[in-house]
C-alpha positions as CSV (number, residue, x, y, z in Angstrom):
1,M,73.5,166.9,63.5
2,F,76.5,168.9,63.6
3,W,78.5,168.0,67.1
4,Q,79.6,171.2,69.1
5,L,82.8,171.6,71.0
6,T,81.7,172.1,74.7
7,A,85.0,173.5,75.8
8,L,84.3,176.4,72.9
9,S,81.0,177.0,73.6
10,A,79.7,179.9,75.9
11,S,77.3,177.3,78.0
12,S,76.1,173.9,77.4
13,P,72.1,173.2,77.4
14,V,72.9,170.7,79.8
15,D,74.7,173.0,82.1
16,S,71.6,175.3,81.9
17,I,69.4,172.4,83.4
18,L,71.9,171.1,85.9
19,D,71.6,175.2,87.3
20,K,68.0,174.9,87.8
21,E,66.9,174.3,91.5
22,N,64.4,172.1,90.2
23,F,64.4,170.0,87.4
24,T,63.4,166.5,86.3
25,L,65.1,163.6,84.7
26,E,62.6,164.1,81.7
27,E,64.0,167.5,80.8
28,L,67.6,165.8,81.5
29,L,66.8,163.0,79.1
30,D,65.4,165.0,76.6
31,E,68.0,167.2,76.0
32,E,69.3,166.2,72.7
33,E,73.0,166.8,73.7
34,I,73.1,164.7,77.0
35,I,74.9,162.0,75.2
36,Q,77.5,164.3,73.3
37,E,77.9,165.9,76.7
38,C,78.5,162.9,78.1
39,K,81.4,162.1,75.4
40,A,83.1,165.1,76.2
41,L,83.0,164.0,79.9
42,N,81.5,167.1,80.9
43,S,82.6,167.2,84.9
44,R,79.3,168.7,86.4
45,L,77.2,165.8,84.4
46,I,79.6,163.0,85.9
47,N,79.9,164.5,89.2
48,F,76.1,164.6,89.2
49,A,75.6,161.3,88.1
50,V,77.7,159.9,90.7
51,Y,77.3,162.3,93.9
52,E,74.2,164.2,93.9
53,I,70.6,163.3,94.1
54,E,67.6,165.0,93.7
55,P,64.1,164.0,95.7
56,K,62.0,164.2,92.8
57,L,63.3,161.9,90.3
58,S,62.4,158.9,91.8
59,S,58.3,159.5,91.7
60,C,58.8,160.9,88.2
61,C,60.6,157.7,87.0
62,N,58.0,155.4,88.4
63,I,55.3,157.6,86.9
64,L,57.5,157.2,83.2
65,L,57.9,153.7,83.8
66,K,53.8,153.1,84.7
67,N,53.4,154.3,81.5
68,H,56.2,153.4,79.1
69,Q,54.0,150.9,76.7
70,R,52.2,154.3,76.0
71,M,55.3,156.0,75.2
72,L,57.1,153.4,72.9
73,T,54.1,153.7,70.7
74,T,54.4,157.0,70.2
75,N,57.0,159.7,68.0
76,G,57.6,161.8,71.2
77,P,61.1,162.5,73.1
78,S,60.2,160.0,75.6
79,S,60.2,157.3,73.3
80,M,64.0,157.9,72.9
81,F,64.8,157.2,76.5
82,P,65.9,153.4,75.9
83,F,67.9,154.2,73.4
84,I,69.4,157.3,75.1
85,A,70.0,155.5,78.5
86,C,71.9,152.8,76.1
87,E,73.7,155.5,74.7
88,I,75.2,156.5,77.9
89,F,75.9,153.6,79.2
90,T,78.0,152.8,76.2
91,C,79.7,156.0,76.1
92,E,82.5,153.8,78.1
93,I,82.8,156.3,81.1
94,D,84.5,154.7,83.5
95,V,82.1,156.1,86.6
96,I,79.3,155.1,85.1
97,L,80.7,151.4,84.1
98,R,82.5,150.8,87.4
99,T,79.4,151.9,89.5
100,L,77.3,149.5,87.1
101,A,79.2,146.5,87.3
102,E,79.8,146.6,91.0
103,E,77.1,147.3,92.3
104,E,74.7,144.4,92.7
105,E,71.6,145.7,92.7
106,L,72.2,147.8,89.4
107,M,73.3,144.4,88.1
108,N,70.2,142.9,89.0
109,L,68.4,145.3,87.5
110,L,69.9,145.3,84.1
111,F,69.8,141.6,83.9
112,S,66.0,141.8,85.1
113,F,65.6,142.3,81.2
114,L,65.7,138.2,80.8
115,E,63.0,137.9,83.3
116,P,60.2,135.1,81.6
117,N,57.4,137.9,82.5
118,R,59.0,140.9,80.8
119,P,58.3,141.7,77.0
120,H,61.4,140.8,74.7
121,S,61.1,143.0,71.6
122,A,64.0,142.9,69.3
123,L,64.8,146.7,69.6
124,L,64.9,146.4,73.7
125,A,67.3,143.2,73.2
126,G,69.7,145.5,71.2
127,Y,70.1,148.0,73.7
128,F,70.4,145.3,76.5
129,S,73.2,143.3,74.5
130,K,74.9,146.7,73.6
131,V,75.4,147.3,77.4
132,V,76.5,144.2,78.5
133,V,79.0,143.2,75.3
134,C,80.5,146.9,76.8
135,L,80.7,145.5,80.0
136,M,81.8,142.3,78.7
137,L,85.1,144.8,77.0
138,R,85.4,147.0,80.0
139,K,84.7,145.3,82.9
140,T,85.0,141.8,82.3
141,V,86.1,140.4,85.9
142,P,83.0,142.4,87.6
143,L,80.5,140.9,85.1
144,M,81.7,137.4,85.4
145,N,81.5,137.5,88.6
146,Y,78.3,138.2,88.9
147,V,77.6,135.9,86.4
148,Q,79.5,132.9,87.8
149,C,77.9,133.7,91.4
150,S,74.5,133.2,90.4
151,S,73.6,135.3,93.1
152,D,69.9,136.4,94.2
153,W,68.3,139.4,93.3
154,V,67.2,141.2,96.6
155,C,64.7,144.1,96.1
156,E,62.6,146.7,98.2
157,S,58.9,145.0,97.4
158,A,57.4,147.8,96.7
159,L,60.1,148.5,93.8
160,H,59.6,145.5,92.4
161,S,55.8,145.7,91.9
162,S,56.9,148.7,90.3
163,L,59.3,147.1,87.7
164,V,57.4,144.3,86.7
165,E,56.6,145.9,83.6
166,L,60.0,146.8,83.0
167,F,62.8,146.2,80.0
168,D,61.1,148.6,78.1
169,M,62.3,151.6,80.2
170,G,64.5,149.0,82.2
171,M,67.9,151.0,80.7
172,H,66.4,154.0,81.8
173,T,65.5,153.1,85.1
174,A,69.1,151.7,85.6
175,L,70.4,154.7,84.5
176,R,68.3,156.5,87.4
177,K,69.8,154.7,90.2
178,V,73.0,154.9,88.6
179,L,72.5,158.9,88.5
180,T,71.1,158.8,92.3
181,C,72.9,156.0,93.6
182,K,70.3,155.0,96.0
183,F,69.6,151.7,96.9
184,V,67.1,149.8,98.9
185,N,67.2,147.4,101.5
186,P,66.5,143.3,100.9
187,T,63.6,142.5,101.4
188,E,63.2,139.4,99.1
189,L,65.4,136.7,97.6
190,V,64.9,136.2,94.0
191,H,67.1,133.4,92.6
192,Q,68.6,134.6,89.1
193,D,70.1,131.9,86.5
194,V,71.3,134.1,84.1
195,F,72.7,131.5,81.5
196,C,69.5,129.7,81.9
197,Q,67.6,133.0,80.9
198,L,69.3,133.8,78.3
199,V,69.2,130.2,76.6
200,D,65.4,130.3,76.9
201,L,65.5,133.8,74.7
202,I,68.4,132.4,72.4
203,G,65.9,132.8,69.3
204,I,66.7,137.0,70.0
205,T,69.5,137.2,67.6
206,S,70.9,140.2,70.0
207,I,70.5,137.8,73.4
208,M,72.4,135.3,71.2
209,E,75.2,137.4,70.8
210,V,75.4,138.0,74.8
211,L,75.7,134.6,75.1
212,V,78.4,134.3,72.6
213,R,80.2,137.0,74.2
214,L,79.9,135.2,77.9
215,V,80.6,131.7,77.0
216,A,84.3,133.3,75.6
217,A,84.0,132.3,72.0
218,D,85.6,135.9,70.8
219,D,88.5,135.0,71.9
220,H,87.9,137.3,74.6
221,V,90.8,136.2,77.3
222,Y,90.5,137.8,80.6
223,P,92.8,137.2,84.2
224,N,90.0,134.3,85.3
225,F,89.1,132.9,81.7
226,S,90.2,129.5,82.8
227,D,88.6,128.9,85.6
228,V,85.4,130.3,84.1
229,M,85.0,128.3,81.4
230,Q,86.0,125.0,83.6
231,W,82.9,126.2,85.5
232,L,80.6,126.4,82.6
233,A,81.7,123.1,81.1
234,D,80.7,121.8,84.8
235,S,77.5,123.1,84.6
236,N,74.4,121.6,82.0
237,L,74.9,124.9,79.8
238,L,76.0,123.2,76.8
239,E,72.4,120.6,77.6
240,M,70.3,123.4,77.5
241,I,72.0,125.0,74.1
242,V,72.0,121.4,72.6
243,D,68.3,120.9,73.6
244,K,67.2,124.1,71.7
245,L,68.0,122.0,68.1
246,S,64.9,119.8,69.2
247,P,62.1,119.5,66.7
248,S,59.7,121.7,69.3
249,C,61.7,124.9,69.2
250,A,61.3,127.3,66.4
251,P,63.4,127.6,63.5
252,E,65.1,130.9,64.6
253,V,66.4,129.0,67.9
254,H,67.5,126.6,65.7
255,A,70.2,128.9,64.2
256,N,71.0,130.8,66.7
257,A,71.5,127.9,69.3
258,A,73.7,126.4,66.1
259,E,75.6,129.5,65.8
260,T,76.4,129.8,69.4
261,L,77.6,125.9,69.1
262,C,79.7,126.8,66.0
263,A,81.4,130.0,67.4
264,I,81.9,127.3,71.0
265,T,83.7,125.0,68.4
266,R,86.0,127.7,66.9
267,N,87.5,128.5,70.1
268,V,89.9,124.9,70.3
269,P,91.2,124.6,72.6
270,S,88.6,125.0,75.5
271,A,86.6,123.1,78.1
272,L,84.0,123.8,76.6
273,A,84.8,122.7,73.3
274,T,85.8,119.8,75.1
275,K,83.0,118.6,76.1
276,L,80.7,119.5,72.8
277,S,82.9,117.2,70.8
278,S,82.7,114.5,73.1
279,P,81.0,110.9,71.9
280,S,77.6,111.8,73.9
281,F,77.6,115.0,72.5
282,V,77.3,114.2,69.6
283,A,75.2,111.1,69.8
284,R,72.7,114.3,71.8
285,I,73.1,116.4,68.8
286,F,72.4,114.1,66.0
287,G,69.5,112.6,67.9
288,H,67.9,116.0,67.6
289,A,68.8,115.9,63.8
290,L,66.9,112.5,63.3
291,E,64.0,113.4,65.8
292,D,61.6,114.2,63.3
293,S,62.5,113.9,59.7
294,H,59.3,116.4,58.8
295,F,61.0,119.6,60.5
296,K,64.2,120.5,58.2
297,S,65.3,123.5,60.2
298,G,66.5,121.2,63.0
299,L,68.1,118.9,60.5
300,V,70.1,121.5,59.1
301,N,71.3,123.2,61.9
302,S,72.3,120.2,63.8
303,L,74.1,119.1,60.9
304,S,75.6,122.4,60.9
305,V,77.3,122.4,64.4
306,C,78.6,118.5,63.6
307,I,80.4,120.4,60.1
308,S,81.7,123.1,62.5
309,L,83.1,119.8,64.6
310,L,85.1,118.6,61.9
311,D,85.9,121.9,60.4
312,P,86.1,125.0,62.9
313,K,87.3,127.5,60.0
314,R,84.4,126.4,58.3
315,S,81.9,128.1,60.2
316,A,83.6,131.3,60.7
317,I,83.0,132.0,57.1
318,N,79.9,133.4,55.7
319,S,79.7,132.0,52.7
320,P,80.6,127.9,53.0
321,L,80.2,127.1,49.2
322,M,83.1,129.8,48.5
323,Y,85.2,127.8,50.9
324,S,84.8,124.8,49.8
325,F,85.5,126.4,46.3
326,R,88.8,127.6,48.0
327,N,89.9,124.6,49.3
328,Q,89.5,123.0,45.6
329,L,91.9,125.7,44.1
330,M,94.5,125.4,47.2
331,Y,96.0,122.1,48.7
332,E,95.0,122.1,52.7
333,P,96.3,119.1,54.5
334,P,93.1,116.9,55.7
335,I,91.7,118.3,59.5
336,P,92.9,117.0,62.7
337,V,89.9,115.8,64.6
338,N,89.6,113.7,67.2
339,S,88.6,110.1,65.8
340,E,85.6,109.6,69.0
341,T,84.2,112.5,67.5
342,I,84.3,110.9,64.1
343,N,83.3,107.3,65.2
344,A,80.1,109.1,67.2
345,M,78.9,110.6,63.9
346,L,79.0,106.9,62.1
347,P,76.0,105.1,63.1
348,Q,73.7,107.9,62.0
349,L,75.3,107.6,57.9
350,G,72.6,104.9,56.9
351,D,69.7,107.2,58.4
352,L,71.3,110.4,56.5
353,V,71.6,108.4,53.2
354,M,67.6,107.2,53.6
355,L,66.9,111.3,53.8
356,L,68.8,111.8,50.6
357,N,65.9,109.4,49.0
358,V,63.7,112.1,46.6
359,S,61.3,109.4,45.1
360,F,58.6,109.9,48.0
361,D,59.1,113.6,48.1
362,E,55.9,115.0,46.3
363,K,56.8,118.8,46.1
364,I,57.5,120.8,43.0
365,L,59.2,123.4,42.3
366,P,58.6,125.5,38.5
367,T,61.9,126.6,36.8
368,T,62.8,128.8,34.3
369,Y,63.9,125.6,32.5
370,G,61.1,123.1,33.7
371,E,60.2,121.4,37.1
372,L,62.1,120.2,40.0
373,R,59.9,117.3,41.3
374,P,61.0,117.7,44.2
375,P,63.7,119.9,44.6
376,L,66.7,119.3,46.2
377,G,66.4,121.1,49.4
378,K,68.8,122.7,51.9
379,H,68.2,119.5,54.7
380,R,69.7,117.4,51.5
381,L,72.5,119.5,50.3
382,K,73.5,120.3,54.1
383,I,73.6,116.3,54.1
384,V,76.0,116.9,51.1
385,E,77.9,119.0,52.5
386,F,78.4,117.3,55.7
387,I,79.7,113.8,53.9
388,A,81.9,116.3,51.6
389,V,83.5,117.9,55.0
390,L,83.2,114.2,56.5
391,L,85.5,112.9,53.6
392,R,87.9,115.8,54.1
393,T,89.0,114.5,57.6
394,G,91.0,111.5,56.1
395,N,89.5,109.3,58.7
396,E,89.7,105.7,57.3
397,A,86.8,104.3,59.1
398,A,84.6,107.2,58.1
399,Q,85.9,106.3,54.4
400,N,84.5,102.6,54.8
401,E,81.6,103.6,56.3
402,L,80.3,105.9,53.3
403,V,81.3,103.4,50.8
404,N,79.3,100.5,52.8
405,S,76.3,102.9,53.4
406,G,76.0,104.0,50.1
407,A,76.6,107.0,51.0
408,I,79.3,107.8,48.2
409,R,76.8,106.2,45.4
410,R,74.0,107.9,46.0
411,V,75.8,111.4,46.3
412,L,76.9,110.9,42.8
413,D,73.5,110.0,41.9
414,L,72.5,113.4,43.2
415,F,75.1,115.5,40.5
416,F,73.4,114.4,37.5
417,E,69.8,114.1,38.7
418,Y,70.2,117.9,39.2
419,P,72.5,119.5,36.7
420,Y,71.9,123.0,37.5
421,N,72.3,123.2,41.1
422,N,75.7,124.1,41.2
423,A,76.0,124.4,45.2
424,L,75.5,120.5,44.7
425,H,78.2,120.2,42.1
426,H,80.9,122.0,44.1
427,H,79.7,119.8,47.4
428,V,80.3,116.6,45.4
429,E,83.4,117.8,43.5
430,S,85.0,118.1,46.5
431,I,84.1,114.3,47.4
432,I,85.0,113.0,44.3
433,L,88.3,114.7,44.9
434,S,88.8,113.4,48.4
435,C,88.1,110.1,47.3
436,L,90.5,110.0,44.6
437,E,93.2,111.6,46.7
438,S,92.9,108.7,49.3
439,K,95.5,106.6,50.1
440,N,92.5,104.0,50.6
441,D,92.4,101.7,47.9
442,A,88.6,100.5,48.6
443,I,87.2,103.9,48.1
444,V,89.1,105.0,44.7
445,D,88.3,101.5,43.4
446,H,84.4,102.1,44.6
447,L,84.1,105.5,43.1
448,L,86.0,104.3,39.5
449,Q,84.3,100.8,38.9
450,E,81.5,100.4,41.5
451,C,79.9,103.8,41.0
452,D,81.2,104.1,37.6
453,L,82.7,107.8,38.2
454,I,84.2,107.8,34.2
455,G,81.3,106.3,32.3
456,K,78.6,108.7,33.8
457,F,80.9,111.1,32.8
458,L,81.1,110.3,29.2
459,Q,77.4,110.0,28.7
460,T,76.5,112.9,30.4
461,D,79.0,115.0,28.1
462,K,78.1,113.2,24.8
463,H,74.3,114.0,25.7
464,Q,74.6,117.7,27.1
465,I,70.8,118.6,26.5
466,L,68.7,118.2,29.8
467,F,66.0,115.2,27.9
468,S,62.8,114.5,30.0
469,D,62.6,111.7,31.8
470,S,59.6,111.1,34.2
471,N,61.4,109.2,36.3
472,Q,64.3,112.0,37.1
473,P,63.4,115.1,39.3
474,T,64.5,117.8,36.7
475,L,62.1,117.5,34.3
476,V,62.2,119.9,31.0
477,A,59.3,122.6,30.7
478,A,56.7,121.5,28.4
479,G,56.9,123.8,24.8
480,K,60.2,124.6,25.8
481,R,63.5,124.3,24.0
482,A,65.9,122.0,26.1
483,T,68.8,123.8,27.4
484,R,72.4,122.9,28.3
485,V,72.7,120.7,31.5
486,G,74.8,123.2,34.1
487,N,77.5,120.7,35.2
488,I,79.6,120.4,32.1
489,G,82.3,122.4,33.6
490,H,82.6,120.4,37.1
491,I,82.8,117.5,34.8
492,T,85.6,119.1,33.3
493,R,87.3,120.5,35.9
494,I,86.9,116.8,37.4
495,S,88.3,115.4,34.8
496,N,91.5,117.3,34.5
497,K,92.4,116.5,37.9
498,L,91.7,112.5,37.3
499,V,94.7,113.0,34.5
500,Q,96.9,114.8,36.9
501,L,96.7,112.2,39.6
502,G,96.9,109.3,36.6
503,C,100.6,110.5,36.5
504,S,101.2,109.5,40.5
505,N,98.6,106.7,41.2
506,S,98.9,103.8,39.2
507,R,95.6,102.2,40.6
508,I,94.1,105.7,38.5
509,Q,95.9,105.0,35.8
510,A,95.2,101.7,35.3
511,C,91.7,102.1,35.1
512,L,92.0,105.2,32.6
513,Q,93.8,103.3,30.3
514,E,91.5,100.3,30.6
515,N,89.1,102.8,29.1
516,S,89.1,103.2,25.3
517,E,86.5,105.6,25.3
518,W,87.9,107.7,27.7
519,N,91.8,107.8,25.5
520,E,89.8,108.7,23.1
521,W,87.6,111.3,24.5
522,Q,90.4,112.9,26.4
523,A,92.7,113.2,23.7
524,K,90.1,114.7,21.4
525,V,87.5,116.9,23.7
526,L,88.8,117.5,27.0
527,Q,92.3,118.2,25.3
528,E,91.0,120.8,22.6
529,R,88.1,122.3,25.6
530,N,91.1,122.9,28.0
531,A,92.8,125.0,24.9
532,V,90.0,127.0,24.3
533,E,89.6,127.5,28.2
534,N,92.9,128.9,28.5
535,V,92.4,132.3,29.3
536,Y,96.7,132.8,28.6
537,R,96.0,132.1,25.4
538,W,93.4,135.0,24.6
539,A,94.7,137.9,23.0
540,C,92.3,139.8,25.9
541,G,93.0,137.5,28.9
542,Y,96.5,137.0,29.0
543,A,96.9,141.0,29.4
544,L,94.6,141.2,32.4
545,A,96.1,137.3,33.7
546,S,99.2,138.5,33.4
547,L,98.3,142.0,35.3
548,L,97.0,139.7,37.8
549,I,100.0,137.9,38.9
550,C,102.3,141.3,38.7
551,I,99.9,142.3,41.6
552,A,100.0,139.1,43.2
553,A,103.5,139.2,43.5
554,R,104.2,142.8,45.0
């Protein structure tokens, strides 16, 4: 649709409706140019919205509300009313937003969508979210004052009974009240706890986005920001969100609760983030993670929160795998984390290592190269990622506990048991590099001697073709030719890092020189492989690499 320039038009269709002596709100909302007129700041429409009252509007809207379910299932113009009302609110017309934000009754009507006896479709939740976010950005202080006061909703019993079926047309009804500015007298008090209702509906992504905005996890700072954050920290909001990680909740609830908590961890420093990183809350999160090992969703999302507590920047990136890969290419100092937060996680490491045991899992996953008995699974991959991030903190107590619990040894075994799981290989590579770069001699000796890292590398590189072993989870398909294992590239890169670190670390250098097989493999195989894979020596690759360097230099 081409937007018309109202100022250059002879007359506006909306003005034509406003010129009538008797018109209904349906006629006004059915006009397809009403949103355009609002954005063009049509003075007659805005004046009508604030000052004029049409006697029959209330009865027409009540009739409309009683039939809202039928209208939403049809394709007629009335099915667009919630969308139109939402768009009018979010046109950011100050007088409409101010009227909505400063009138408690209208705010009560808007937030009545959260009541448990209302239908909560994803579509209508999106409209609700869009309006609240607009209020958050444009009328932050009135909105936060309303939420913080947890005010009581007062309403006429007749109007309340007609709104019990609302929010499918809740936006439209709220708009009607803004347009008429006709407020009712209080006859009944109904206590509203906005945050409690938001948490109850956190499984709806649009509601989760509202909650994230309200806890100021989007870096939107306003005048009484610190006071509101302290008020939230003193409330039981965090307890309610963390308890949504319980195995009794649905997977989508787990995911959105974890996303909200991760957003809070990124908003450091704040009273909420400090409270979430306390030992009591870390123990509470792990309690839900390990409450029932049969429900993997709670475990995965609980560990995502713990990972975000250790590395807040990691959860802000859509792909944790790419973040891990970037860290392997660029040096980043250890993450400064409160030692009390880390110490609260260490008692649960033994239980996590037990979950890495695949011998009791009877699942089978057919693949193009054979079968996985069992597949690694997202929950085990998340445990390995958690161990990798925990090691990157450089905490000596965590390193010692990982050695004592057998976590590093088990993770290294998984590296070879699942030779085609590239995500696993990236995390294990990060773990190995953290151990090698550590100043803790015990963890270096554990990796190179007790875990026999070099010997396993040499053995895998010597036998690069996958062979069937009923004791291993990765099996070759019957009648198919065995393929080359997929972790040779990671082995090559880690081996080069070993050589590099050996030049500055006498402990690593001594371990490498003691192994005659390694010295021979390094001189013949590794050096030749590096020469072949060096793009600067390729006739086609050197020009491209030079071009990229020139572009980067600019």
